C-alpha positions in Angstrom: 0.2 -14.1 16.5 -0.2 -10.3 17.2 -1.2 -7.3 15.1 -3.9 -4.6 14.5 -6.5 -7.5 12.6 -7.6 -4.5 10.6 -4.1 -4.2 9.0 -3.3 -8.4 8.9 -2.9 -10.0 5.4 -5.1 -13.2 5.6 -1.6 -15.4 5.4 -1.1 -14.4 9.0 -3.8 -16.1 10.0 -2.6 -18.9 8.0 1.0 -18.9 10.2 2.2 -19.1 6.8 3.9 -16.0 5.8 6.8 -13.8 4.4 7.6 -10.5 3.9 4.6 -9.5 1.5 2.2 -9.1 4.7 4.3 -5.5 4.8 3.1 -4.7 1.6 -0.7 -5.6 2.5 -0.4 -3.7 5.9 1.1 -0.6 3.7 -1.9 -1.0 1.3 -4.6 -0.7 4.4 -2.6 2.5 5.5 -2.7 4.2 2.3 -6.5 3.3 2.3 -6.4 5.0 5.6 -5.1 7.8 4.2 -7.3 8.2 1.3 -10.4 8.1 2.7 -9.7 9.5 6.1 -11.6 5.8 7.5 -10.2 3.0 9.6 -9.8 -0.1 7.8 -13.0 -2.6 8.6 -14.8 0.1 10.8 -18.1 -1.6 9.8 -17.3 -4.4 11.6 -18.0 -4.4 15.3 -15.4 -6.9 16.5 -12.3 -9.1 15.7 -14.3 -11.6 14.5 -16.1 -9.9 11.8 -12.9 -8.5 10.5 -11.6 -12.1 10.4 -14.2 -13.3 8.4 -13.7 -10.8 6.1 -10.3 -10.6 5.5 -9.8 -14.6 4.9 -12.7 -14.9 2.7 -11.0 -11.7 0.7 -13.5 -9.4 1.2 -12.1 -5.8 0.9 -13.4 -3.1 3.8 -16.2 -1.1 2.8 -13.8 1.9 2.8 -11.6 0.5 -0.3 -14.8 1.2 -2.4 -14.6 5.5 -1.6 -11.5 5.7 -2.5 -11.9 8.6 -5.2 -8.9 8.5 -7.2 -8.6 5.8 -9.4 -4.8 5.1 -9.6 -5.0 5.2 -5.7 -7.5 2.7 -5.6 -5.6 0.5 -8.1 -2.6 0.5 -6.1 -4.2 0.2 -2.9 -5.8 -3.3 -4.9 -2.7 -4.3 -5.9 -1.3 -4.1 -2.3 -4.2 -5.8 -0.9 -4.3 -9.0 -3.5 -3.7 -12.7 -2.2 -0.3 -13.5 -1.4 0.9 -15.0 -4.5 -0.4 -11.9 -6.7 0.9 -9.5 -4.7 3.4 -7.7 -5.9 6.8 -7.0 -4.2 7.9 -3.3 -3.1 10.5 -2.8 -5.8 7.8 -3.4 -8.5 4.9 -1.3 -6.6 7.7 1.4 -6.0 7.0 2.0 -9.7 3.7 2.2 -9.8 1.9 5.7 -11.6 0.2 6.1 -8.3 3.3 6.6 -6.0 5.2 8.0 -9.2 2.7 10.8 -9.3 3.3 12.3 -5.8 6.5 12.6 -6.6 7.8 16.1 -7.3 9.1 16.0 -10.9 12.7 18.6 -11.0 12.4 21.1 -13.1 15.1 21.2 -15.6 17.5 23.6 -13.9 17.5 21.6 -10.8 18.5 18.4 -12.6 21.7 20.6 -14.4 22.3 22.1 -10.7 22.7 18.6 -9.8 24.3 17.1 -12.5 27.0 20.3 -11.6 27.4 19.2 -8.5 28.0 15.5 -9.3 30.5 16.3 -12.0 32.7 19.0 -9.4 32.7 16.3 -6.4 34.2 13.8 -9.4 36.9 16.2 -10.3 
């Protein structure tokens, strides 16, 4: 087993896991970006991190996420494996959608005209 303990999903420690561990790690990355804090920085060694992760305790930094939608998104990523959503569902989350620029009607029309021109 290898990896960065702060970003490892609980099921990795149990050695029975799938691609959803990447969702968990991504959630920890988003947590770090939203708080500028390393997950589980309150722990002084890997054993403390292991104990918190395997018992389902979120890092202290989670509770300092100011953006409500961001916090809800991170929470979804850090759910226990049976409840964790796959990437195709998380991509539709309001938090991620709010980060995308909304194209103007002119831009939309431009791309529609360009696509129609390519088809001819």
